[in-house]
C-alpha positions as CSV (number, residue, x, y, z in Angstrom):
1,X,-20.4,28.1,-7.1
2,X,-19.6,25.8,-4.5
3,X,-22.4,27.1,-1.6
4,X,-19.5,29.5,0.3
5,X,-20.6,33.2,0.1
6,X,-18.5,35.6,-1.4
7,X,-16.7,38.0,0.8
8,X,-15.3,39.7,-1.5
9,X,-16.5,43.1,-3.7
10,X,-17.2,46.3,-2.0
11,X,-14.9,46.1,0.9
12,X,-11.9,44.6,-1.0
13,X,-8.9,46.0,0.7
14,X,-6.9,49.0,-1.0
15,X,-3.2,49.5,-0.3
16,X,-2.4,50.9,3.2
17,X,0.1,54.0,2.1
18,X,2.3,55.1,5.2
19,X,1.0,58.5,4.3
20,X,-2.8,57.0,5.1
21,X,-2.6,56.4,8.8
22,X,-1.9,59.6,9.8
23,X,-5.6,60.7,8.7
24,X,-7.5,57.9,9.8
25,X,-10.0,58.0,12.0
26,X,-11.2,55.2,14.1
27,X,-15.0,54.1,13.8
28,X,-16.8,55.8,16.6
29,X,-20.1,54.3,17.0
30,X,-22.4,55.2,20.2
31,X,-24.6,52.7,21.1
32,X,-27.6,53.4,23.9
33,X,-28.5,49.8,25.5
34,X,-32.4,51.0,25.8
35,X,-32.2,50.8,21.8
36,X,-31.4,47.4,22.1
37,X,-34.7,46.5,23.9
38,X,-36.7,43.7,22.3
39,X,-34.0,42.7,20.0
40,X,-33.1,39.5,19.9
41,X,-29.4,38.4,21.1
42,X,-27.0,37.9,18.4
43,X,-25.7,34.0,19.1
44,X,-22.0,33.4,19.6
45,X,-19.9,32.5,16.4
46,X,-17.4,29.4,16.5
47,X,-15.6,28.2,14.2
48,X,-14.9,25.3,16.0
49,X,-17.4,25.4,19.3
50,X,-15.1,26.8,22.1
51,X,-12.0,26.8,20.8
52,X,-12.1,28.7,18.0
53,X,-14.2,31.9,18.1
54,X,-15.7,34.3,15.1
55,X,-14.4,38.0,14.8
56,X,-11.1,37.9,17.1
57,X,-7.7,36.3,17.0
58,X,-6.7,32.9,18.7
59,X,-3.3,32.5,19.3
60,X,-1.7,28.5,19.6
61,X,1.8,28.1,21.5
62,X,3.7,25.2,20.9
63,X,7.5,24.6,21.2
64,X,9.4,23.6,17.7
65,X,8.2,20.0,16.4
66,X,5.2,19.4,18.0
67,X,2.9,19.9,15.6
68,X,1.1,23.0,15.4
69,X,1.4,23.7,11.6
70,X,0.3,20.6,10.9
71,X,-2.7,20.8,13.8
72,X,-3.4,24.4,11.9
73,X,-3.6,21.9,8.3
74,X,-5.6,19.4,9.5
75,X,-8.2,22.1,10.6
76,X,-8.4,23.8,7.3
77,X,-8.8,19.9,5.6
78,X,-11.9,19.8,8.6
79,X,-13.4,23.0,7.3
80,X,-13.4,22.3,4.0
81,X,-15.8,18.9,4.2
82,X,-19.2,18.9,5.0
83,X,-19.5,17.5,8.4
84,X,-15.5,18.3,9.1
85,X,-14.3,16.6,12.4
86,X,-11.3,18.3,14.0
87,X,-9.6,17.2,17.3
88,X,-13.2,15.2,17.9
89,X,-15.2,18.4,17.3
90,X,-17.7,19.3,14.9
91,X,-16.1,22.2,12.6
92,X,-17.6,25.0,10.4
93,X,-18.2,23.9,6.9
94,X,-16.0,27.3,5.3
95,X,-12.9,28.2,3.2
96,X,-9.5,29.1,4.8
97,X,-6.6,30.4,3.5
98,X,-2.7,30.4,5.2
99,X,0.4,31.7,5.0
100,X,3.5,29.7,6.2
101,X,6.5,30.7,6.9
102,X,8.1,27.8,7.9
103,X,7.4,25.0,5.8
104,X,7.7,24.6,1.6
105,X,5.1,24.0,-1.4
106,X,6.6,20.5,-1.0
107,X,6.6,19.7,2.7
108,X,2.8,21.5,2.5
109,X,1.9,18.5,-0.1
110,X,3.4,15.8,1.4
111,X,1.6,16.9,5.4
112,X,-1.7,17.3,3.0
113,X,-1.3,14.1,1.3
114,X,-0.8,12.0,4.7
115,X,-3.9,14.2,6.1
116,X,-6.1,13.2,3.5
117,X,-5.1,9.9,3.8
118,X,-5.9,10.0,7.3
119,X,-9.1,11.4,6.8
120,X,-10.4,9.1,3.8
121,X,-10.8,12.0,1.4
122,X,-9.0,13.1,-1.9
123,X,-7.3,15.9,-2.1
124,X,-9.9,17.2,-5.4
125,X,-12.1,17.2,-2.0
126,X,-10.1,20.6,-1.0
127,X,-11.3,23.2,-3.1
128,X,-12.2,25.2,0.0
129,X,-8.6,25.9,1.2
130,X,-6.2,28.1,-0.1
131,X,-2.2,28.5,0.6
132,X,1.0,30.5,0.4
133,X,4.6,29.2,1.3
134,X,6.9,32.4,2.3
135,X,9.8,30.2,2.7
136,X,12.8,32.7,2.0
137,X,10.3,35.5,2.0
138,X,10.5,38.8,4.6
139,X,7.2,38.0,6.3
140,X,6.4,40.6,8.5
141,X,2.7,42.1,8.1
142,X,3.3,44.9,10.9
143,X,6.5,47.4,11.3
144,X,6.9,50.2,13.6
145,X,9.4,53.2,13.0
146,X,9.5,56.4,14.9
147,X,5.6,57.3,13.0
148,X,3.9,54.1,14.7
149,X,3.0,51.2,12.9
150,X,2.0,50.6,9.3
151,X,1.1,47.1,7.6
152,X,3.2,46.0,4.9
153,X,1.8,45.3,1.0
154,X,2.0,41.4,2.3
155,X,-0.3,41.9,4.7
156,X,-2.8,43.3,1.9
157,X,-1.5,40.5,-0.3
158,X,-2.7,38.3,2.1
159,X,-5.5,40.0,3.2
160,X,-7.3,40.7,-0.6
161,X,-6.2,37.2,-1.2
162,X,-8.8,35.2,1.7
163,X,-11.1,38.3,1.1
164,X,-11.2,36.9,-3.1
165,X,-11.0,33.3,-1.9
166,X,-14.1,34.6,1.0
167,X,-12.0,32.7,3.5
168,X,-13.6,32.7,6.8
169,X,-10.4,31.4,8.7
170,X,-7.0,32.8,8.6
171,X,-3.7,30.7,9.3
172,X,-1.0,32.5,10.4
173,X,2.3,30.7,11.1
174,X,4.2,31.6,13.0
175,X,4.0,34.7,15.1
176,X,8.0,35.1,14.9
177,X,7.8,35.5,11.8
178,X,4.9,37.9,11.0
179,X,5.2,40.3,13.5
180,X,8.2,42.9,12.1
181,X,8.2,44.7,16.2
182,X,9.9,44.3,19.6
183,X,7.5,41.0,21.1
184,X,8.5,42.5,24.4
185,X,6.7,45.6,23.5
186,X,3.3,46.0,25.1
187,X,2.1,48.6,22.5
188,X,3.5,47.1,19.7
189,X,1.9,43.6,20.3
190,X,-1.3,45.1,21.4
191,X,-1.3,46.5,18.2
192,X,-0.2,44.0,15.8
193,X,-3.1,41.3,17.6
194,X,-5.2,44.8,17.4
195,X,-4.7,44.6,13.5
196,X,-5.4,40.8,12.9
197,X,-8.7,41.3,15.1
198,X,-9.6,44.0,12.3
199,X,-8.4,41.1,10.0
200,X,-11.1,38.8,11.5
201,X,-14.0,40.7,11.6
202,X,-13.3,42.3,7.6
203,X,-13.6,38.6,6.9
204,X,-16.3,37.6,8.9
205,X,-14.1,35.0,10.8
206,X,-11.5,34.0,12.7
207,X,-7.5,34.2,12.3
208,X,-5.7,31.2,13.9
209,X,-2.3,32.6,14.6
210,X,0.8,30.3,15.8
211,X,3.3,31.2,17.7
212,X,6.8,29.5,19.6
213,X,6.7,29.9,23.7
214,X,9.3,32.4,25.1
215,X,11.8,30.7,27.6
216,X,10.0,31.7,30.5
217,X,6.6,30.4,29.1
218,X,8.4,27.0,28.3
219,X,10.0,26.9,32.2
220,X,7.1,27.8,33.8
221,X,5.0,25.5,31.9
222,X,2.1,28.0,30.8
223,X,3.6,27.7,27.2
224,X,3.3,32.2,26.6
225,X,5.5,34.0,25.0
226,X,7.0,37.7,25.1
227,X,5.3,40.6,26.6
228,X,2.0,39.3,28.7
229,X,0.4,41.6,25.9
230,X,0.3,38.7,23.5
231,X,-1.7,36.6,25.8
232,X,-3.9,39.5,26.9
233,X,-4.5,41.1,23.8
234,X,-5.8,37.7,22.6
235,X,-9.7,36.7,23.6
236,X,-8.5,33.1,23.1
237,X,-5.2,30.6,23.2
238,X,-4.2,27.5,23.4
239,X,-1.0,25.2,23.4
240,X,-0.1,22.2,21.9
241,X,2.5,20.3,24.1
242,X,3.9,16.6,25.2
243,X,3.1,15.4,28.6
244,X,5.5,15.2,31.1
245,X,6.1,11.2,31.6
246,X,4.3,9.6,34.9
247,X,6.0,8.7,38.0
248,X,7.5,5.2,36.6
249,X,6.6,5.4,32.6
250,X,8.7,6.1,30.0
251,X,7.8,9.2,28.1
252,X,5.7,9.1,24.9
253,X,7.2,10.8,22.3
254,X,4.5,10.5,20.2
255,X,1.7,12.2,22.6
256,X,0.3,15.2,22.7
257,X,-1.9,17.8,24.9
258,X,-3.8,20.4,23.3
259,X,-5.0,23.0,26.4
260,X,-7.5,25.5,26.2
261,X,-5.5,27.8,28.3
262,X,-7.5,31.3,27.5
263,X,-11.1,31.3,26.7
264,X,-12.8,34.6,27.2
265,X,-16.2,32.9,25.6
266,X,-15.0,29.1,27.2
267,X,-14.5,27.8,29.9
268,X,-10.1,27.2,30.7
269,X,-8.4,24.0,30.9
270,X,-10.3,21.8,29.3
271,X,-7.5,19.1,27.6
272,X,-7.6,17.1,24.2
273,X,-5.2,14.3,24.0
274,X,-3.5,13.7,20.7
275,X,-1.9,10.9,19.1
276,X,0.8,11.6,16.3
277,X,0.2,8.6,14.3
278,X,0.8,8.5,10.5
279,X,1.7,12.0,10.3
280,X,-1.5,13.2,11.5
281,X,-2.6,14.3,15.1
282,X,-5.5,12.3,16.3
283,X,-7.5,12.7,19.3
284,X,-7.6,10.0,22.4
285,X,-10.1,11.3,24.3
286,X,-13.4,9.1,24.5
287,X,-15.4,12.0,25.8
288,X,-14.4,14.0,22.6
289,X,-17.7,13.8,20.0
290,X,-17.2,12.2,17.3
291,X,-13.9,10.6,18.1
292,X,-14.9,7.7,21.1
293,X,-15.9,5.2,18.4
294,X,-12.6,5.2,16.6
295,X,-10.5,6.0,19.9
296,X,-12.0,2.5,22.0
297,X,-10.9,0.3,18.4
298,X,-7.5,1.9,18.4
299,X,-7.0,1.2,21.8
300,X,-7.9,-2.3,21.8
301,X,-5.5,-2.5,19.2
302,X,-2.7,-1.0,20.9
303,X,-3.9,-3.7,23.6
304,X,-3.5,-6.8,21.8
305,X,-0.1,-5.5,20.7
306,X,1.5,-5.0,23.5
307,X,-0.2,-8.2,25.1
308,X,1.2,-10.3,21.8
309,X,5.0,-8.6,22.4
310,X,5.0,-9.7,25.9
311,X,3.9,-13.2,24.7
312,X,6.6,-13.7,22.6
313,X,8.7,-12.7,25.2
314,X,7.0,-15.0,28.1
315,X,6.0,-12.3,29.9
316,X,2.6,-12.4,30.7
317,X,-0.5,-10.2,32.1
318,X,-3.1,-11.0,34.4
319,X,-7.0,-9.8,34.3
320,X,-7.0,-9.8,37.9
321,X,-6.8,-5.7,39.2
322,X,-5.0,-7.3,42.2
323,X,-2.5,-8.9,40.8
324,X,1.2,-7.1,40.3
325,X,1.3,-7.9,36.6
326,X,-3.0,-6.5,36.4
327,X,-2.3,-6.0,32.2
328,X,-4.0,-2.2,32.1
329,X,-1.5,-1.4,34.8
330,X,1.5,-2.8,33.2
331,X,0.2,-1.9,29.4
332,X,-0.2,1.9,31.1
333,X,3.3,2.3,32.0
334,X,4.3,1.3,28.1
335,X,6.4,3.7,26.4
336,X,4.7,2.1,23.3
337,X,1.3,2.6,25.1
338,X,0.6,5.7,21.8
339,X,-0.9,7.7,24.9
340,X,-3.1,5.4,26.2
341,X,-3.8,5.1,30.2
342,X,-4.5,2.2,32.5
343,X,-8.0,3.7,32.4
344,X,-8.6,3.2,28.5
345,X,-6.6,-0.5,28.8
346,X,-9.2,-1.4,31.5
347,X,-12.2,-0.6,28.7
348,X,-10.6,-2.0,26.3
349,X,-9.3,-5.7,27.9
350,X,-13.5,-5.9,29.2
351,X,-14.4,-5.0,25.4
352,X,-11.8,-7.5,24.0
353,X,-13.1,-10.4,26.6
354,X,-16.6,-9.7,25.3
355,X,-15.3,-9.8,21.9
356,X,-13.9,-13.3,22.9
357,X,-10.6,-11.8,21.1
358,X,-9.2,-12.6,24.3
359,X,-9.0,-15.2,26.9
360,X,-8.2,-15.9,30.4
361,X,-6.1,-19.6,30.9
362,X,-4.5,-21.3,33.7
363,X,-0.9,-22.0,33.6
364,X,2.0,-22.6,35.6
365,X,2.7,-26.1,38.4
366,X,-0.5,-27.6,40.0
367,X,0.6,-26.4,43.3
368,X,0.5,-22.7,42.2
369,X,-1.6,-22.6,39.8
370,X,-1.8,-18.7,37.9
371,X,-4.1,-17.1,35.1
372,X,-2.8,-15.0,32.5
373,X,-4.2,-13.4,29.3
374,X,-3.8,-15.0,25.9
375,X,-4.7,-14.3,22.2
376,X,-7.5,-16.2,21.1
377,X,-5.5,-17.3,18.0
378,X,-1.9,-17.0,20.3
379,X,1.1,-17.6,18.9
380,X,3.0,-20.4,19.9
381,X,6.0,-20.3,22.0
382,X,7.0,-18.6,25.4
383,X,7.8,-19.5,28.8
384,X,5.3,-20.5,31.6
385,X,7.2,-18.3,34.4
386,X,5.6,-15.3,35.4
């Protein structure tokens, strides 16, 4: 036994035959609120507090190549570990099951190896995870015809496998692969999301549905897709995107921003800054719980790398905030900044001075003496022009 409840058994699904859907009667339980008097209010349950609620579908929208699948696989890894952290947030320890339509088993293995290396764990620690690759298959979970909507045998297989495993997190990647209807048909979309909501209820957990934004979603920056029913039907929606370049800076191709676009049970608009490093997405927000210590050290490392590169080039930077070559401002505009901002580098610079890893030294002519930041173990060379 591994400490997880077994959710299989009496609730294991039966095959959903087309003839059954004509006689299925929806649940209809009338509640009198007076009966709730003196009863405790049930707490809201989360896989990730404020981000991934239990009992419904959360959609994660992102353009191809931004890392939606990677982020989902990292989430599964985090939930498989006691006291797991994902994007700097504590997660519920639970089993997970994923159906990946775009990546084969070899790619999933490579990605998992990189995640484990970054997390400092072994693949042997991930017994709470299961996944299936659907590359090259017909991956529709729901189809539509003149009689209406019906789930497919694949849906039944996924549900059964997840419940037998006791999964409380199901990842479906992506909506374009598993939805067999017209994405602009509001009725079909709502039927599909409703079915996935029921799946979340059946597993007493959550469904994370990865999706690609529509052309209009990309153009507006909302990163939603197809009919508005997609956003309206899910209880929670994220977006994962590359940030736009700020004025005077080059775009950081490895930077990402995860944004909570819709949340029925939390505030919208919260962002988590991420950076692609060594095959994983790591959080940069110093305020995010559990990530600040690691992030501070990483910011200091990037500061030192940028400082040494410019030192070798004979291009010097200052610790004086009124100087035109103020180091945090200069570094905050570099393409190699790895997502860190001027403010991040100001903090890193202060800590590096305190730790005596950098120093301020005079240089230049006696009549025009200036100060520059130097590594305490300064590389030789470099000009005196700055």
